[in-house]
C-alpha positions in Angstrom: 0.1 0.1 0.4 2.9 2.8 0.9 4.5 1.4 -2.1 1.2 2.4 -4.2 1.2 5.6 -2.5 4.6 6.2 -3.5 4.6 5.1 -6.8 1.2 7.1 -7.2 3.4 10.2 -6.0 6.1 9.7 -8.3 4.2 9.7 -11.2 2.1 12.5 -10.3 5.1 14.9 -9.8 6.3 13.3 -13.7 3.2 14.2 -14.6 3.5 17.9 -13.1 6.9 18.5 -14.5 6.2 17.4 -17.9 4.5 21.1 -19.1 7.6 23.1 -17.6 9.8 21.0 -20.1 7.4 22.7 -23.0 7.9 26.2 -20.9 11.7 26.1 -20.9 12.3 25.6 -24.7 13.8 28.7 -26.5 11.8 31.2 -27.0 12.3 33.6 -30.6 12.1 37.2 -30.9 9.4 39.2 -33.4 12.3 38.3 -35.9 12.3 34.8 -36.1 9.7 34.2 -38.8 11.4 36.7 -41.0 14.2 34.8 -41.1 11.9 32.0 -42.0 10.6 33.7 -45.0 13.9 34.9 -45.9 14.9 31.8 -46.9 17.4 30.3 -44.4 17.4 26.8 -42.5 15.6 26.4 -39.1 18.7 25.8 -37.1 20.3 28.9 -38.8 17.3 30.8 -38.4 17.4 30.1 -35.4 21.4 30.9 -34.1 20.8 34.4 -35.7 17.7 34.8 -33.9 19.6 34.1 -30.9 22.3 36.6 -31.8 19.7 39.2 -32.2 18.1 37.6 -28.5 21.4 38.6 -26.7 21.6 42.0 -27.6 24.6 42.8 -29.4 22.9 42.5 -33.1 19.8 44.2 -34.0 17.8 43.1 -36.9 18.1 46.6 -38.5 21.6 46.4 -38.2 21.9 43.9 -41.1 20.8 44.4 -44.7 19.7 41.7 -47.5 23.1 41.2 -49.0 24.3 40.1 -45.4 21.4 37.8 -45.2 21.5 36.6 -48.9 25.1 35.5 -48.5 24.4 33.7 -45.2 21.4 31.4 -47.2 24.2 30.9 -50.1 26.2 28.3 -47.3 25.1 24.9 -46.2 23.9 24.4 -43.1 27.5 23.5 -41.3 29.3 26.2 -42.7 26.6 29.1 -41.8 26.3 27.7 -38.3 29.8 28.1 -37.6 30.0 31.4 -39.9 27.0 32.7 -37.1 29.1 31.7 -34.0 31.9 33.1 -35.0 30.1 36.1 -35.3 28.7 36.2 -31.9 31.7 35.8 -30.3 33.4 38.4 -32.2 33.8 41.6 -30.0 31.2 43.6 -31.5 31.8 47.0 -29.2 33.3 49.2 -31.7 32.1 47.9 -34.6 29.9 50.2 -36.4 28.7 47.9 -39.5 27.7 45.2 -38.3 26.4 43.9 -42.1 29.7 44.1 -43.1 31.1 43.0 -40.5 29.6 39.8 -40.9 29.9 39.5 -45.1 33.5 40.4 -43.8 33.5 36.4 -41.4 31.8 34.7 -44.3 34.5 35.3 -46.7 37.2 34.9 -44.1 35.4 31.5 -43.8 35.5 30.6 -47.6 39.3 31.8 -48.0 39.8 29.4 -45.2 37.6 26.5 -46.7 39.8 26.7 -50.4 43.0 27.2 -48.3 41.9 23.6 -46.0 42.4 25.5 -43.0 39.5 24.8 -40.0 37.1 28.0 -39.1 39.5 29.4 -36.2 35.6 29.6 -33.7 37.7 31.8 -31.3 41.1 33.9 -31.5 43.1 35.9 -29.0 41.9 39.8 -29.7 43.2 43.1 -27.2 41.9 43.7 -23.8 38.2 45.3 -24.2 38.2 47.0 -20.9 42.3 48.7 -21.6 40.8 49.9 -25.0 37.7 51.8 -23.4 40.2 52.9 -21.2 42.4 54.5 -24.1 38.8 55.8 -25.5 37.9 57.3 -21.9 41.2 59.1 -22.3 41.5 59.7 -25.1 38.1 60.6 -26.4 39.2 59.3 -29.6 36.5 56.8 -31.2 37.3 53.6 -32.3 36.2 51.5 -35.7 36.2 47.8 -36.4 36.0 46.1 -39.1 37.2 42.4 -40.7 40.0 43.7 -42.3 41.2 46.9 -39.8 40.7 48.7 -36.8 40.7 52.2 -37.3 41.2 55.3 -33.9 40.2 58.3 -34.8 40.1 60.3 -37.7 39.3 63.2 -37.3 40.2 63.5 -33.6 38.5 64.7 -31.0 37.9 68.8 -31.6 39.6 69.8 -27.9 42.4 67.9 -29.9 42.5 69.2 -33.7 40.1 71.4 -34.9 40.7 71.8 -39.0 41.6 70.2 -41.9 42.4 66.7 -42.5 46.2 66.5 -42.2 47.1 66.4 -46.4 50.4 64.9 -48.3 53.5 64.2 -46.2 51.4 63.5 -42.9 51.3 60.0 -43.1 53.7 57.5 -41.7 53.4 53.7 -41.7 55.5 51.5 -39.6 56.4 48.2 -40.1 56.9 44.9 -38.7 55.2 45.1 -35.1 54.3 43.0 -33.2 51.0 40.9 -34.3 49.8 41.2 -30.7 50.2 44.7 -30.0 46.9 46.8 -29.7 46.0 50.7 -29.7 46.3 50.4 -26.0 49.8 50.1 -26.3 51.0 51.8 -29.8 49.1 54.7 -28.6 50.8 55.7 -25.9 54.0 55.3 -27.5 53.3 57.0 -30.6 52.4 60.0 -28.9 55.2 60.6 -26.9 55.8 61.8 -30.7 52.9 64.1 -31.1 48.7 64.4 -31.6 47.6 61.5 -33.6 45.1 62.2 -36.6 44.3 58.5 -37.0 45.6 55.1 -36.4 44.7 52.3 -38.2 45.9 49.2 -37.8 45.5 46.5 -40.7 44.3 43.0 -39.3 44.9 39.7 -41.3 41.7 38.5 -41.1 42.6 34.7 -41.4 43.8 35.0 -37.6 42.2 38.3 -36.7 46.0 40.0 -35.6 47.2 42.6 -36.5 49.7 42.5 -39.5 53.5 42.7 -39.2 54.2 43.5 -42.6 55.5 47.3 -43.9 51.6 48.0 -44.2 50.8 47.1 -40.9 50.0 50.4 -39.1 49.5 53.4 -40.9 49.3 56.7 -38.7 48.6 59.8 -39.9 49.3 62.9 -37.4 48.9 66.5 -38.2 51.2 68.5 -40.6 52.3 70.9 -38.1 54.0 67.8 -36.1 55.2 66.1 -39.4 58.9 67.0 -38.9 59.2 67.6 -35.2 57.6 63.6 -35.1 59.6 62.0 -37.5 62.6 63.2 -35.5 61.0 62.0 -31.8 59.3 58.4 -34.0 63.2 57.4 -35.0 64.1 57.8 -31.3 61.5 56.3 -29.8 61.4 52.7 -32.2 65.1 52.4 -32.5 
């Protein structure tokens, strides 16, 4: 009798728990059906919709070109692309649609080379980058091939036309894991920076160390003084 009561109680508990499993299912955003209607496979639509639900990217941030390009991937490839996109630091990405297209282009390049797409990559320390931007007031725009610091600089730093020919300096052989938080303080010693463009290797998401690695533009009035100081700093 006691055993029957226990079994009956257990059965009742199981019956009460079953509805909870249904409510635990993933909830979609209002854009999920739009993604399905656009022709994306269910799992791909759910993955992209999950990115929307995190608040990292809004549906309005992606244009038709990005959705169309994503639809051309097989399911496995599309899911890998969206995973990499979701895990990327999008804090300073102004054009998220173009960034996603860049991730897809990089994926195809790796496929052609027979390389496995990296699921995670080492990047800059975001807390240090944030501290730098708060200190200087500069902006940072990130794409899959470039990180652009400044251009133009804040008005309190400089007001006037963009510097012309003779003010752009190319610096090469910079370590691949060096970013703005270390580069800017170094070059600030030579003079105010108009902008700093850090070219990235899209296949590794690390800074290139070739001669075209970094392009730094400085104010024209500081050009000669900067070149003199730069030699002593960099040597």
